[in-house]
Structures are given as structure tokens and as C-alpha cells.
Phi, psi and omega in degrees: 000132182288132180285130178296154179276146171288150180294127176214122189301316182292317178298317180296319179299317179293321178294318177303315180299318179298312183295311187287329183270326195235326190212054178296329184295333178301332183252014178074022182261142182241101177287153173279180184301339180262006177091003180283141174235145177300131182302317182299318179296316180295320181298319179298320176294317181298322182289338175288329180269322181235082186301337183278352185280146174235167185304320181292323175300317181297316179293321178295320179301314180294323183285332189243342182241120178052049190294342176284345185286321189236159172230131181228139173242188180300328188238348188226160182215143175205159165279140185279336181199173175093012185287140165257345172277152181293128173221157178292153176304148185280077178088185181289157176300153180236162174276123183277168170292174183299320183230144170229170186225151178221127177263143183204172176290139183299335179291346181264356188299314182301316180295320180295319180291336178273323189246347186093174178273127176228152176298140179265306182229026179225166176283329181228152174294145172256120183240137186255154179279339184232155176300316182303312182293320180297318180289327176298321176298313182298323184290347174294333189240349185212151173271353185232073184284150171235163185233127177245132174266133176256124177279081196290322179295320176297318178298319178299315180293334179278358176100006177281130183275133174245144176234160179231133173224116181057229183278355188255150165256146185236144176207160183273330184191142174235120182289160185302325183297343183253019181236151169214143178275131181249148175293143176283122181303139181301325181292344181247017185284342180269150178298134178232160175292127181283159174296136189296331187289353182269004180293000000 
């Protein structure tokens, strides 16, 4: 018999992200087309793993820890972005800023410049508004980050749809002509703790 986990806010938050974004079916959960799961159903699953958690703790966790990651209502819960399971786009398309940024491993730059930016392990690309945030995302996965600038307004005028969830902009694909590789600023060359909402 598997030993239950002790309640830990950070561990629970990461587990929630895994379940809601990637593998709800493993726990018998059925998201709707937008990724929402009934709060009561999720809570029952959570208590099997974390017996000490109660509904108010779960809601407080969502409200105070990585609050851009999740959305909760009286009856439903979902991850706002980062899905590898199919979900509907998050609302209508939005007009992006002039430039957006994407951090990645430097070994992928040649392929990106040849083929464009495509999601690797997500349904949609995650694009950041700032260089700092984009590089923080990249540093979660690599010691050798590179920085790509997305000419987002040009992409928007070319008919590419952008969506926004929390601090991120989302898109399905950016062609090579709308990308440029930027130097990584020296002040950001060292590994830093990434923003938690990008997990």
C-alpha cells in the first residue's frame, strides 16, 4: 500500500499542475473541453494523496501560491496554461505586444530558425513579455539558454492567433521569418530561480 504524502504546499502545487495539465485520467478525472474539473472530484483525489488537506487549504493554496497557474470557482478548477492534453484555446484571440520572447536550449536554435517555433511538450507555445521571464523559463531545463525574439505584431497581422493566460501569451506556431535570435544579456548569464508559474 502506498504511503500517503505529508501536506506540503509546494509539493501539492506541483502535483496539481501535473494532474490538471498532463494526466487527469490517471486519477479518474474527466476535464471538460476547457480543462475544468469539478472541484469536489479533484479534492477527493487530493485527499487520497494528502490526507491532511481540507477544501479551504486547497483554495488558499490556489489563491496565494502560484496564483497565475490555476483558476478556481465555487465548483470547478483548472490549470490556466501548460497543457499537454487537448484543451480549447483560452478565450478569444488577443492583440499581442510588439515583441515577445521565448527561452530555449541553445542546441535548438538552428532547428527553430529553420522550422519556426513549435510546442515541444505542450499544446501551445509559452511566450513571455520580458527577457528576464523568458530566460528564467529556459533555465528550468538547460544550463545553456538562448533567447528568441518573436515579432508578435507582425505575426498578428499575418493571421497568427495569440491568446493570453496570466502573465503568458500563447500561440500554436511562429514561422522562422518572424523570429530573431537575441544575445543573452551578461547580467542574466547566471542561473536564477525561475518564476514558479512557468512549471
